[in-house]
N, C-alpha and C positions, 0 to 999 in steps of 0.2 A: 503494500499500499504506500502511496505517497504521503507526504506531510499533510496534505490538504484532504486526506481520505478517499482520493480517487485511486484507480488501479494503474499502476505503471505499465506502460507498452512492455511486453516480453520480447527478448531478442528474436524469437519466432515470428512475432508479429511485425516487427520491423522489417525482418527479411521479406515477408509477405507483401508489405506495402511497397518495399523497393522493387520486388518482382512485378507487382501491378503497375508501378509507373514505367518501369522498363518496357513492359508489354504494351502499354498504351502508346508509348513513343515509336517503338518498333512497328506496330500496327499502322499507326498513321503514316509511316514512310515506306511500308512493304512494297507497294507497286513500284515506286521509284527505284528501290533497291533491287527488286526483280528485273527491272528494265536495264539498269546498269550491268547487272551480272549477265543477262542474256545478250546484251550487245556486244560484250566482251567475249562470250563464249559460243554464241550461237547454238546453244542447247539449252533447251528448257529444264531438262532433267538435272544437268549439272548446275544450272542457275538455282534451283531449289535446294540442292545439296549446299551450295554457297551460302544461301540464306539461312539455312539450319546451323552452319558454322558460325555465321554472323551474329545469329541470335545467342549461341552459346557463349560467345565472347562478351557481347553486349549485355548480358544479364549479370555478368560479374563486374561491370564497370560502376564506379563511383559516380552516379548521376550529378552530384553536387559539384564535382570538378570539371563537368563538361561544358564548355561556353556556348557550342554550337551543335545541337544534337544531330541534325541532317548531316552536317559535314563530317561528323564524328563517324556516323554509320556508314556514309559513302566510302570514307577511308577503310573502314574494316572490310566492306564488302569488295572494294578494289583490291586490296591485298589478298583476300582469299581467292578471288577470280584470277588474279595473276599466277598464284600457286596452282589453281586448277587448269590453267591454260597449258602449263607444260606438261601435264598427265594427260590432257586431251590431245595434245600435238602427237604423243608417242601412240596414243590410240588410233590417230587418223592415219599414222604411217601403216598400220596394219589392216585398215579398214578395207572390206572387200567392195570394190568398185568406186565411182565418184562419190564424195561426200557432199551433201548439201545441208544447210541449217536446218534445224528442227522447226517446222512450220507451227505458227499459232493462229487460231482463229480468234480475229480481233473485233471489237464492236465498230459501228460505222463512225462514231465520234473520233475515232484514232485517224481516220483518213482525213478529218476536217483540220486536224493538226499537222500541216504539211511537213514540217521539219522532223516531228516524231515519226510520221508514217515513213518518211524517206530513210530514217535511221534505222528502222527495224525491217525495211523491206528485205526481200530475199537477195535482191541485186546487190544492195549496200552491204549486207553482212558478208557476201561473197568478196566484195572489195576488201572489206576489213580483215578478212582471211589472208590477205597478202601482206599485211603489216606485221612488224615484229611485236611481240607481246606488249612491251612497254610502250610502244608507239600506239597501239591499239587503245590501251588504257587512257593515255594522254588525249588522244583524238576524241574518244567517246566523252570524256569528262569535260573537255574543253568546248568542243563544237556542238554537242548534243545537249549536255546539262549546263553549260556556262559557268563552270566552276573557274574561279580566279586561279592564276598561276601558283599563288602561295599555298592554296588549299590542295590542288593536284600535286604539288611537290610533296606536301606530307603524306599524301595517299601513296605515291610511288616510291618514296625514299629518295628524291632526287633535289637538287637545288632548283629554285625557281628559274635561274638562267638556263640550266639543262633542260628544263621542262619547257621553255619557250622554244628552244632549239627542235626538241622533239615534236612539239606541236607544228611548227614550220614545216618539218620534214614530213610528217604524216599528213598534213593539210594538202601539200603539193602532190604526194603520192596519190592521195584519194581523188583530189581534182582531175588527175590524168586519167582515171579509171572509172569514175562514177558515171551511172547513165543520167542522160540529161533528158527527162520526159517533159513534153509539152503538150498542148491541147486541152480542151475543155474537158469537165467531168462528163458532159453528155456524149462527147466522141469516145470516152473511155468506156462509158457503159454500153453503147452501141456495138464497139469493137468486142467487148467481152460477151455480149448476147450472141454476136454472130460466130464466136469461138465456141460458146456453149452448144449452139444448134449444130455446128459442124461436127464437134466432138461425139455429141449424142447420135447423130445421124450418119456420120461417116462419109459426108459429102465433100469430096476432094476440092471441087471447084469453089465451094463456099469457104474453105480454109484459105485458099490461095488468094481469095479476095482481100482477106484482112491480115494476112502475114507479111511483114516487112520483108524485102528481098534478102537482108543480112540477118534474119532472125536466127536465134540460137536456142537450142533445147538441150536440157540436161536433166539426168534422172538419177535418182538414189534408191536403190533397192536393198542395200546393205548385205548382199549376199544371199538374202531370203527371198527375194521377189525379183523377177526379170527386170532388167534396167539396163540403160546404155552403158557401154565401157568407156566411151569418150563422148564429148559435146558433138551435136549434129547442127550443122549450119546450113542456111538456105532455105528459101520458102517450099520449094519442090521436095527436099528431103524431109523437112519437119512436117509438111502437110501429110506425106505418105505415112510417116512415122505415127503420127496422131491418129490417123483414120484405119491404119492396119497394123502398126507394130506393138503399141501398148496393151490394146484390149481385146484384139480380134477373136483370138481363142478362149478367152476367159468366161464369157457369158454376156447376160444382158446388162448393159451399162447405163448409168444415168449421171448428169453432171449438174450439181446444185451451185448457183452463183452464191458465193461467199466473200468475205473480207479475210484475206490471209496475209498477216503481217502488215496490216495497214493499207493493202492494196487489193486489187481484184484477184479473184481466184475461183477455182472450181473444186467442189468436194465431190470426188468420184466414187460411185457405188457400183459394185459388180454382183448382180443377183441380190440387190438390196443391201450388202455388206459394204462397209468402207473398205476401199481399196488403195486410196491414196489422194493426194491433193495436187493440183497444178497452180501454182502461183504464176501470175501473167504480168509481165511487164509491157506497158502501153505508150507508145510514143507517136505523137501526131495522128492518133486514130488507128495505128497498126500496131499488131503484136511484135515486139521486137525481142522478147525473151520468154520461154516457157521452162519453169523449174518443177519437175515432177517427182514428188517424194513418194515411195511406196513402202520403204522399210517400216514395218508394223511397230518397231520401238519408237519411231519418231511420230506417230499419229495418235497419240493419247490427247492432244490438246486441240484437236481439229473439230470436235463436236460440242465443245463448251467454250465459251469466250475467256481468254485470258487478259486480265487488265494490265495495261501498260501505261507508264505515265512518264512526264518529265518533272 
């Protein structure tokens, strides 16, 4: 009992209160933290593991000593993601066939945030794959989440001057490789609807009408499902692949219009069962990229929306 007759808080109660406060802060920033980890890794499963590791470290932090909770959490998740990137790199070396990012079903409002949608797009994630891990972290934190150089320096254990150099190098690298989409949303929707009809019906000419001459198709089966061993380029080749190559022998197919990674895509079912997704890049009203993911291990997030945020 206290001097005034009240019950003193027990150590157990104090720990419970701290855990409640830590949980409240973590939940408030969870979508942001997931997005940081996902953009660094291209894998939702690994991003979730990073969040779990971040939580275990966060719950042991003295919150009273934390000046900026968001920055502190981003620092933890960045360091954990950098560690995971090295493991992921070794896994990709032994991956069967081409590797594509794990697709996410996203809400329509993600597409309205042009910068966020671009940053999580399949095309951009593939560009980020060409960066060194530290460059990727710096680019994501600076260009997507607008952290200042001092915050990023703490997150990646570099000096602010070194971070500025890394940011400059990564920005130039990405600018030389990133897709430059243009055209109105109406043009994009029209192209995607035409793409959907062509995939469902197998009409070759319909596909040729909406594929760009230099369109590129990639697919990822993870060694479990049939997929391309290398990219296929050119409208004729991609049209024949889409109408005959991926689904012809599998059964009755349907293609549902969805938002995949903030952009247009199709959720493909064979005989009513999810078989894969095709994320589509549209530029000037034409399909310039098709990213087909069939690996079952990468399809756990294509039937329910995954929140992403900046």
